[in-house]
C-alpha positions in Angstrom: 0.0 0.0 0.0 1.0 3.6 -0.6 2.0 5.6 2.4 0.7 9.0 3.1 3.6 10.8 1.3 3.1 8.7 -1.8 -0.6 9.5 -1.9 0.1 13.2 -1.4 2.6 13.1 -4.3 0.0 11.3 -6.6 -2.7 13.9 -5.7 -0.2 16.7 -6.4 0.7 15.2 -9.7 -3.0 14.8 -10.6 -3.7 18.4 -9.6 -0.8 19.5 -11.7 -2.0 17.6 -14.7 -5.5 19.0 -14.3 -4.1 22.5 -14.0 -2.3 22.0 -17.3 -5.6 21.2 -19.0 -7.9 23.8 -20.5 -11.6 23.5 -21.1 -13.3 25.6 -23.8 -16.3 25.7 -26.2 -15.3 25.0 -29.8 -16.7 24.2 -33.2 -15.6 21.0 -34.8 -13.9 21.3 -38.2 -13.7 18.2 -40.3 -11.0 17.2 -42.9 -10.7 14.8 -45.7 -8.9 12.5 -43.3 -10.2 10.9 -40.1 -8.9 13.6 -37.8 -10.2 17.1 -37.3 -9.8 20.4 -35.4 -11.6 22.2 -32.6 -11.9 25.9 -33.5 -11.9 28.1 -30.4 -13.5 31.5 -30.0 -10.0 33.0 -29.9 -9.2 31.6 -33.4 -7.0 28.7 -32.2 -7.4 25.4 -34.0 -6.6 22.4 -31.7 -6.0 19.0 -33.1 -8.7 16.4 -32.6 -7.4 12.8 -33.0 -9.4 10.2 -35.0 -10.9 8.4 -32.0 -12.3 11.6 -30.6 -13.6 12.7 -34.0 -15.9 9.7 -33.9 -17.9 11.4 -31.2 -18.9 14.4 -33.3 -19.9 15.7 -36.7 -18.4 18.7 -38.5 -19.8 22.0 -37.4 -20.9 20.6 -34.0 -20.5 23.0 -31.1 -18.9 21.1 -28.2 -17.1 21.4 -24.9 -13.5 20.2 -25.2 -10.7 19.5 -22.8 -7.4 20.7 -24.2 -4.3 18.8 -23.0 -0.7 18.6 -24.0 0.3 15.5 -26.0 3.5 13.6 -25.9 5.1 15.5 -28.7 4.5 18.9 -27.0 1.4 19.7 -29.1 -2.1 20.4 -27.8 -4.9 17.9 -28.3 -8.6 18.4 -27.8 -10.8 15.7 -26.2 -14.5 16.1 -26.8 -16.4 16.0 -23.4 -19.9 17.4 -24.1 -22.2 18.2 -27.0 -23.6 21.7 -26.9 -25.3 21.9 -30.3 -25.4 19.9 -33.5 -26.7 21.9 -36.6 -26.7 18.8 -38.9 -30.4 18.5 -40.0 -31.6 16.5 -42.9 -29.1 15.6 -45.6 -28.9 13.6 -48.8 -26.9 10.5 -49.5 -26.9 7.0 -50.9 -27.7 3.6 -49.3 -24.7 1.2 -49.1 -24.5 -2.3 -47.6 -21.9 -4.0 -45.4 -22.8 -7.6 -44.7 -26.4 -7.6 -43.7 -26.3 -4.0 -42.4 -27.5 -0.9 -44.3 -25.8 2.4 -44.0 -26.2 5.9 -45.6 -23.1 7.4 -47.2 -23.7 11.2 -46.6 -23.2 13.6 -49.5 -21.5 16.1 -47.3 -18.0 17.6 -48.0 -16.5 17.0 -44.5 -18.4 13.9 -43.4 -17.1 10.8 -45.0 -18.2 8.2 -42.5 -21.1 5.8 -43.1 -24.1 6.1 -40.8 -25.9 3.0 -39.7 -29.6 2.7 -40.5 -31.4 0.5 -38.0 -34.2 -1.8 -39.3 -37.0 0.3 -37.8 -35.8 3.5 -39.6 -35.2 2.2 -43.1 -38.5 3.2 -44.7 -38.3 0.5 -47.4 -34.8 1.6 -48.5 -32.6 -0.7 -50.6 -28.9 -0.8 -51.4 -28.2 1.8 -54.1 -31.1 4.1 -53.3 -30.7 7.8 -53.1 -32.1 9.2 -49.9 -33.0 12.1 -47.7 -32.0 11.3 -44.1 -31.8 12.8 -40.6 -29.7 11.9 -37.6 -31.5 9.4 -35.3 -28.7 9.0 -32.7 -25.8 11.3 -32.2 -22.3 9.6 -31.7 -21.3 11.7 -28.6 -21.6 8.8 -26.2 -19.9 6.0 -27.9 -19.0 7.1 -31.4 -21.8 5.1 -33.1 -24.2 7.3 -34.9 -27.5 6.2 -36.5 -29.6 7.7 -39.2 -33.2 7.4 -40.2 -34.6 7.6 -43.8 -37.0 10.5 -44.4 -37.5 9.9 -48.1 -36.4 7.4 -50.8 -35.7 9.5 -53.9 -35.1 6.6 -56.3 -32.2 4.8 -57.8 -30.1 4.9 -61.0 -33.1 3.6 -63.0 -35.5 6.3 -61.8 -36.3 8.8 -64.6 -34.9 12.2 -63.6 -33.1 11.0 -60.6 -30.3 13.5 -61.3 -32.8 16.4 -60.9 -34.7 14.8 -57.9 -31.4 14.2 -56.0 -30.0 17.7 -56.8 -33.3 19.3 -55.6 -33.0 17.4 -52.3 -29.3 17.9 -51.8 -29.4 21.7 -52.4 -32.7 22.0 -50.4 -34.7 23.5 -53.3 -38.5 23.8 -52.6 -40.5 21.4 -54.9 -43.8 22.4 -53.2 -45.4 25.5 -51.6 -46.1 26.0 -47.9 -49.7 25.7 -46.6 -49.7 29.4 -45.6 -48.5 30.5 -49.0 -51.2 28.4 -50.7 -53.8 30.0 -48.5 -52.5 33.5 -49.5 -52.6 32.4 -53.1 -56.2 31.3 -52.9 -57.2 34.5 -51.1 -55.4 36.8 -53.7 -56.9 35.0 -56.7 -60.3 35.4 -55.2 -60.1 39.0 -53.9 -57.4 41.0 -55.8 -58.6 43.3 -58.5 -55.5 45.0 -60.0 -57.2 45.9 -63.3 -59.7 48.0 -61.4 -57.0 50.3 -60.0 -57.7 54.0 -60.8 -54.1 54.7 -61.7 -53.8 51.9 -64.3 -53.8 53.1 -67.9 -55.8 51.3 -70.6 -53.4 50.3 -73.4 -55.5 47.5 -74.8 -55.8 49.3 -78.1 -52.1 48.8 -78.9 -51.3 45.6 -80.9 -49.0 43.9 -78.5 -47.6 40.5 -79.4 -45.5 38.1 -77.4 -42.6 36.3 -79.0 -41.3 33.2 -77.1 -40.7 29.5 -77.3 -43.7 27.6 -78.6 -44.2 25.7 -75.4 -43.8 28.7 -73.0 -46.8 29.4 -70.8 -45.3 31.8 -68.3 -45.3 34.7 -70.8 -43.9 37.7 -69.0 -43.4 40.2 -71.8 -45.1 41.5 -75.0 -43.9 44.0 -77.5 -45.3 46.8 -79.7 -43.7 49.5 -81.8 -44.8 52.3 -84.1 -43.1 54.9 -86.2 -42.6 58.4 -84.8 -41.3 61.6 -86.3 -37.6 60.9 -85.6 -37.6 57.1 -85.2 -39.9 54.8 -83.3 -41.8 54.4 -80.0 -41.1 51.1 -78.5 -43.5 49.6 -75.9 -42.3 46.8 -73.6 -45.2 45.4 -71.6 -44.1 43.3 -68.6 -46.3 41.1 -66.5 -47.1 42.6 -63.1 -47.2 39.8 -60.5 -46.4 42.2 -57.7 -50.0 43.5 -58.0 -51.1 40.1 -56.7 -48.6 39.4 -54.0 -48.9 41.4 -50.7 -45.6 42.5 -49.2 -46.3 40.9 -45.8 -47.7 37.6 -47.1 -46.4 34.1 -46.7 -46.6 33.8 -50.5 -44.1 36.7 -50.8 -41.8 35.0 -48.4 -41.9 31.7 -50.3 -41.2 33.6 -53.6 -38.3 35.4 -52.1 -36.9 32.1 -50.7 -36.9 30.6 -54.2 -35.4 33.6 -55.8 -35.7 32.3 -59.4 -37.5 29.7 -61.5 -35.1 26.7 -61.6 -34.7 25.1 -65.0 -33.4 21.5 -65.0 -33.3 19.4 -68.1 -36.8 17.8 -68.1 -38.0 19.5 -64.9 -38.9 23.0 -63.8 -39.4 24.5 -60.3 -41.3 27.8 -60.8 -40.7 30.9 -58.7 -44.4 31.7 -58.7 -47.3 29.3 -58.3 -48.3 28.0 -61.7 -51.8 29.6 -61.3 -50.1 32.9 -61.4 -47.1 32.4 -63.7 -49.1 30.6 -66.4 -52.5 32.0 -66.0 -53.5 35.0 -63.9 -50.3 37.1 -64.5 -49.0 35.8 -67.8 -49.5 38.1 -70.8 -51.5 35.4 -72.7 -53.1 35.9 -76.0 -56.5 37.6 -76.0 -56.7 38.3 -72.2 -56.6 41.7 -70.4 -53.7 41.6 -68.0 -52.0 43.9 -65.5 -48.6 45.1 -66.8 -45.8 47.5 -66.1 -45.2 49.1 -69.5 -41.9 50.9 -70.5 -42.6 53.4 -73.3 -39.3 54.2 -75.0 -38.4 56.8 -77.7 -35.8 55.3 -80.1 -34.1 57.5 -82.6 -33.3 56.7 -86.2 -29.7 56.1 -85.1 -30.8 53.7 -82.3 -30.3 56.1 -79.3 -32.5 55.3 -76.4 -34.1 58.7 -75.6 -37.0 59.8 -73.4 -38.9 57.0 -71.6 -41.6 56.5 -69.1 -43.0 53.7 -67.0 -46.8 53.3 -66.5 -49.0 50.8 -64.7 -51.3 49.6 -67.5 -53.8 47.1 -68.7 -52.7 45.4 -72.0 -54.1 42.7 -74.3 -51.7 40.6 -76.3 -53.0 40.0 -79.8 -51.0 36.9 -80.5 -48.5 34.4 -79.0 -45.9 34.0 -81.7 -43.1 31.5 -81.6 -39.4 32.4 -82.2 -39.4 30.0 -85.1 -42.4 31.5 -86.9 -41.2 35.1 -86.4 -37.7 34.1 -87.6 -39.2 32.6 -90.8 -41.2 35.7 -91.4 -38.3 38.1 -90.8 -36.1 36.1 -93.2 -38.8 36.1 -95.9 -39.6 32.4 -95.7 -43.3 32.6 -94.5 -46.3 34.8 -94.9 -48.5 33.2 -92.3 -47.9 36.2 -89.9 -48.9 38.9 -92.4 -51.8 39.8 -90.1 -49.2 41.0 -87.6 -46.9 42.6 -90.2 -47.3 46.2 -89.0 -46.0 45.6 -85.4 -43.4 43.0 -86.5 -41.9 45.3 -89.2 -41.6 48.2 -86.8 -40.1 45.9 -84.1 -37.6 44.6 -86.7 -36.5 48.2 -87.6 -36.2 49.1 -83.9 -34.0 46.0 -83.3 -31.7 46.9 -86.2 -31.3 50.5 -84.9 -30.7 49.5 -81.3 -28.3 46.8 -82.2 -26.3 49.0 -84.6 -26.0 51.7 -81.9 -24.8 49.2 -79.3 -22.2 47.7 -81.6 -21.0 51.2 -82.4 -20.9 52.7 -78.9 -21.0 49.9 -76.4 -20.2 46.2 -76.1 -22.2 43.4 -77.5 -21.6 39.9 -76.3 -20.4 37.7 -79.1 -22.7 34.9 -80.2 -21.7 31.5 -78.8 -22.8 28.3 -80.4 -25.6 26.8 -78.4 -26.7 23.2 -78.0 -30.1 21.6 -77.4 -30.4 18.4 -75.3 -33.0 16.0 -76.6 -34.2 13.7 -73.7 -35.8 10.3 -74.0 -38.7 9.0 -71.9 -36.2 8.1 -69.1 -35.1 11.8 -69.0 -31.7 10.8 -70.2 -29.9 12.5 -73.1 -30.7 10.9 -76.4 -28.9 13.3 -78.6 -27.4 16.8 -78.4 -28.0 19.2 -81.4 -26.2 22.4 -82.1 -28.3 25.5 -83.0 -27.6 29.1 -83.6 -29.5 32.0 -82.0 -32.4 33.1 -84.2 -32.9 36.6 -85.5 -36.2 36.7 -83.6 -34.5 35.9 -80.3 -32.0 38.7 -81.0 -34.9 41.1 -81.6 -36.6 40.3 -78.3 -33.2 40.4 -76.5 -32.5 43.9 -77.8 -35.9 45.2 -76.8 -35.5 43.7 -73.3 -32.0 45.3 -72.9 -33.5 48.7 -73.8 -36.2 48.3 -71.1 -33.7 47.2 -68.6 -31.5 50.2 -69.3 -34.4 52.5 -68.8 -35.3 50.8 -65.5 -31.8 51.3 -64.2 -31.7 54.9 -65.2 -35.2 55.5 -63.7 -34.0 54.1 -60.3 -30.6 55.7 -60.4 -31.9 59.2 -61.2 -34.4 59.0 -58.3 -31.8 57.5 -55.9 -33.6 54.2 -55.5 -31.8 51.4 -53.6 -31.7 49.1 -56.6 -31.4 46.3 -57.3 -28.8 47.2 -59.9 -26.6 44.8 -61.8 -23.0 46.0 -61.8 -19.9 44.7 -63.4 -16.6 46.5 -62.4 -14.6 44.9 -65.2 -11.0 44.1 -64.2 -10.3 43.0 -60.6 -8.7 45.8 -58.7 -6.0 43.5 -57.4 -5.1 42.5 -60.9 -4.9 45.9 -62.6 -1.1 45.9 -62.7 -1.1 42.4 -64.3 -3.7 43.7 -66.8 -1.5 46.7 -67.8 1.5 44.4 -68.2 -0.5 42.0 -70.3 -1.6 44.9 -72.6 1.9 46.3 -72.8 3.1 42.8 -73.9 0.3 41.9 -76.4 -1.6 45.1 -77.3 0.7 48.1 -76.7 -1.6 50.3 -78.8 -4.2 50.3 -76.0 -1.8 49.9 -73.0 -2.2 53.5 -72.1 -6.0 53.4 -71.9 -7.5 53.5 -68.4 -9.2 50.1 -67.9 -11.2 51.4 -64.9 -13.3 53.7 -67.1 -16.2 52.7 -69.3 -14.6 54.1 -72.4 -11.2 52.6 -71.7 -12.5 49.2 -70.9 -14.7 49.2 -74.0 -11.9 50.1 -76.3 -9.5 47.6 -74.8 -11.9 44.8 -75.1 -12.8 45.7 -78.7 -9.2 45.8 -79.6 -8.4 42.5 -78.0 -11.4 40.8 -79.8 -10.3 42.2 -83.1 -6.6 41.5 -82.7 -4.7 39.9 -85.5 -2.3 38.5 -83.0 -2.2 34.7 -83.3 -3.0 34.4 -79.6 -6.6 34.6 -78.4 -6.1 37.7 -76.4 -9.8 38.3 -75.5 -10.1 34.8 -74.0 -6.7 35.1 -72.3 -7.6 38.2 -70.3 -10.9 36.7 -69.0 -9.0 35.4 -65.9 -8.5 39.0 -64.7 -12.2 39.9 -64.8 -14.7 40.1 -62.0 -18.2 38.7 -62.0 -21.4 40.7 -62.3 -22.9 41.6 -58.9 -26.2 42.8 -57.4 -26.0 46.2 -55.7 -28.2 48.8 -54.0 -26.2 51.5 -55.7 -26.0 52.2 -59.5 -22.6 51.5 -61.0 -20.9 50.7 -64.3 -21.7 47.5 -66.2 -18.4 47.1 -68.0 -19.5 43.9 -69.7 -22.0 45.9 -71.7 -20.1 49.3 -71.5 -23.1 50.9 -69.8 -23.3 53.5 -67.1 -25.9 51.4 -65.2 -28.0 48.4 -65.7 -30.6 46.1 -64.1 -33.1 43.4 -65.0 -36.9 44.1 -65.0 -38.4 42.0 -67.8 -38.8 38.6 -66.2 -40.7 39.1 -62.9 -42.5 35.8 -63.3 -39.2 34.0 -63.2 -36.7 36.1 -61.4 -37.0 37.8 -58.0 -34.5 40.5 -59.0 -36.9 41.7 -61.6 -39.8 41.4 -59.1 -38.0 43.7 -56.8 -37.3 46.2 -59.5 -41.0 46.3 -60.3 -41.8 47.1 -56.6 -39.2 49.9 -56.6 -40.5 51.5 -59.9 -44.1 51.3 -58.8 -43.2 52.9 -55.5 -41.7 55.8 -57.3 -44.7 56.1 -59.7 -46.9 56.5 -56.6 -44.7 59.2 -55.2 -43.1 57.1 -52.5 -39.3 56.5 -52.0 -37.7 53.5 -53.6 -35.9 52.2 -50.5 -37.5 48.7 -50.4 -34.3 46.8 -51.1 -31.4 46.4 -48.7 -27.9 45.1 -49.1 -28.6 42.2 -46.7 -31.5 41.2 -48.8 -29.4 41.2 -52.0 -26.6 39.2 -50.2 -29.1 36.6 -49.2 -30.5 36.5 -52.7 -27.0 36.1 -54.2 -26.5 33.1 -51.9 -29.7 31.5 -53.0 -29.0 32.1 -56.7 -25.5 30.5 -56.2 -27.1 27.5 -54.6 -29.5 27.1 -57.6 -26.6 27.3 -60.0 -24.8 24.6 -58.1 -27.9 22.3 -58.1 -28.5 22.7 -61.8 -24.9 22.3 -62.7 -24.5 19.1 -60.7 -27.6 17.6 -62.3 -26.4 18.6 -65.8 -22.9 17.2 -65.2 -24.4 13.9 -63.9 -26.7 13.6 -67.0 -23.7 14.5 -69.3 -21.5 11.9 -67.7 -24.0 9.2 -68.5 -24.3 10.4 -72.0 -20.6 10.5 -72.6 -20.1 7.1 -71.1 -22.6 5.7 -73.6 -21.1 7.5 -76.5 -17.5 6.8 -75.6 -18.3 3.0 -75.5 -19.0 3.1 -79.2 -16.4 5.7 -80.3 -12.9 4.3 -80.6 -11.6 7.6 -82.1 -12.3 9.6 -79.0 -13.5 13.2 -79.0 -12.3 16.5 -80.4 -12.4 19.5 -78.0 -11.3 23.1 -77.8 -9.3 24.4 -74.8 -11.5 27.1 -73.1 -9.6 27.6 -69.9 -6.1 26.8 -68.7 -4.2 27.0 -65.4 -1.2 25.4 -63.7 -3.2 22.2 -63.0 -4.6 21.5 -66.4 -7.2 22.7 -68.8 -10.9 22.9 -69.3 -12.1 21.7 -72.7 -15.4 22.0 -74.6 -16.3 19.2 -77.1 -16.8 20.5 -80.6 -19.8 18.3 -81.5 -21.9 18.7 -78.4 -20.6 21.6 -76.3 -20.1 19.5 -73.2 -17.2 20.5 -71.0 -14.7 18.7 -68.8 -11.2 18.9 -67.3 -7.9 17.5 -68.3 -5.7 17.1 -65.1 -2.1 17.3 -66.3 -0.7 17.0 -62.8 -1.2 13.2 -63.3 0.8 13.2 -66.6 4.2 11.5 -66.6 5.7 14.7 -68.2 6.0 17.8 -66.1 4.3 20.9 -67.5 5.2 24.5 -66.9 2.4 27.2 -66.9 2.9 30.5 -68.6 0.1 33.0 -67.7 1.3 35.6 -70.2 0.7 33.2 -73.1 -2.0 31.1 -71.3 -0.1 27.9 -72.2 1.2 24.7 -70.6 4.5 23.3 -72.0 6.4 20.1 -71.5 9.4 18.6 -73.2 7.3 17.3 -76.1 3.9 19.0 -75.9 2.4 22.4 -75.7 -1.2 23.4 -75.0 -2.8 26.9 -75.2 -6.2 28.5 -75.2 -8.5 27.9 -78.2 -6.3 25.0 -79.3 -8.1 21.9 -80.6 -7.1 18.7 -78.9 -8.1 15.0 -79.2 -9.5 13.5 -76.0 -10.5 10.3 -74.3 -13.3 10.2 -71.8 -12.2 8.9 -68.4 -15.4 9.2 -66.4 -16.7 11.8 -63.9 -15.5 12.9 -60.5 -18.4 12.1 -58.2 -16.6 13.8 -55.3 -16.4 17.0 -57.3 -20.0 17.5 -58.4 -19.7 15.0 -61.3 -17.0 17.0 -63.1 -16.2 15.3 -66.4 -12.6 14.0 -66.7 -10.7 13.7 -70.0 -7.2 12.7 -71.0 -5.3 14.0 -74.0 -4.9 11.3 -76.6 -1.3 10.3 -77.6 0.0 12.5 -80.4 -2.2 15.5 -79.5 -0.5 18.7 -78.7 3.0 17.5 -79.9 5.5 20.3 -80.6 6.8 20.5 -84.2 9.9 18.5 -84.7 13.2 20.4 -84.6 15.3 20.7 -87.7 18.4 18.6 -87.2 20.7 21.3 -88.7 19.4 24.4 -86.9 17.9 23.0 -83.8 14.8 25.1 -84.6 11.2 23.8 -85.0 10.4 23.2 -88.6 7.5 24.8 -90.3 
């Protein structure tokens, strides 16, 4: 037995060890490996060993005991769970022996979670699921999950869309309060009876859209004036049916946009509104916000005004039919010749003026996916933008410009769409690039509208063998939503916004609210920076969802095509960096990545020529390369992976006598 002195020493040692420990609240941060870190309020990150990580999920808030380890480093032991934010999540059912697990589709949670028999909800191995935590692992490191919904399996038509909707938490249905608000508004609202609404039903408006479109949110009319034309852009007015303080408005804001998957659509507005009550459908009187614009013979957008009005579309015309008429291949639209001819002349003037004084985005070849009954890609067809589509686009741009000016001149809080052009932290690199490749515009100021415009025009028209316009894209910013008017460098405009798709886009819906507030003599301060930041996040989430579903569909299509194509694929390099290059297939427009870090040869990256060079090969932007399909990276949102075929990108052989590459 220990004597009293020995016991006292042990107690002292224990007290010393306890004194060296520190207890604190922390948030658990996962890694791609089994270990993690405890992030303390003071910013410290303390190592959490694998055995302790079994007790928690990433983002859990826990109480940890911080102690020194044998190698003089600090280690955190998890003692208590304070909060676990992990709610429902998506994943796939996997089997180990007789046990079923869910493999969570979460970036920092790679462990399988056991699904006990009573919580399986009919799930089978290979099913895609929505799950929730049934038992937290804090006690013994053994978590359990329960199945909330079985979404389907690889044979379920449209599983790519269904799974992406669940994973990114998009709303496939409307809340009960929103449906009650909808029913009440459809029964009680009478926007056409408003005293301030002008009657413009005598004007011969027509809509021009895809043949199957039902949520028609704009109609056009134009007539000749003394010095040009008067263009009328009638825009559906859903805000007249949606009260500001309603649950319906909250649901619309939460969606932020209509979500277009291949084969499926999640509308921003209930279909009763988007396709019926508010749509500018043929032969029906509808509430509209109308932008009346004076367009000069030279295409200048002059005086304009916005009015709340009642309009009646005379016809729903398809892009294809209008295109045939404009190109002289059909006379079945002769009854609408007067407005169509005037609209065509307006389009030509507006387009010519923008090409002369601003920036017009170059047409890019587009592709149409043809799906089969299983909602899989049957074929992909290339198609060019129709003249009728360009006509409508030009009229919409004119209305959007007027909306931005209207709000800016009256100090409205947006929303505006701004595009600053070059990144401020890359301006010196921009100037060096111009001095190297386009010295004739190197002295222009890239931060001004005129300077940016002239630089981009010169690069696009350069006779230099390098694709200068594509090379400088890496220095550009993205367009942003803002409460303050600002330059839109991408179009070389003083200010810009979007107002012509309020049935499909919440930004446009907000612009309508602001314009109507000003028309009624009230300040346009209904939009805040916080609201636009939240909207930006929601729109980013939608883009991620649709992109993942598209990549998943594309990977299945490419796998099927590649199995029958021994010659591989031809693609064009559209982006390049030190890791590899993004390529776009020439025959179908699908994109993927070539990872050259895995290549036996070592490549060096030159950002000034946008090229990757090894001993035997060289790749640069816009170069055509031959490719093999490798599959898709399911851990990286189904990104398509390609490999360059042997012989593609080889440098020209050097002349034996001179050591120079032969021509």
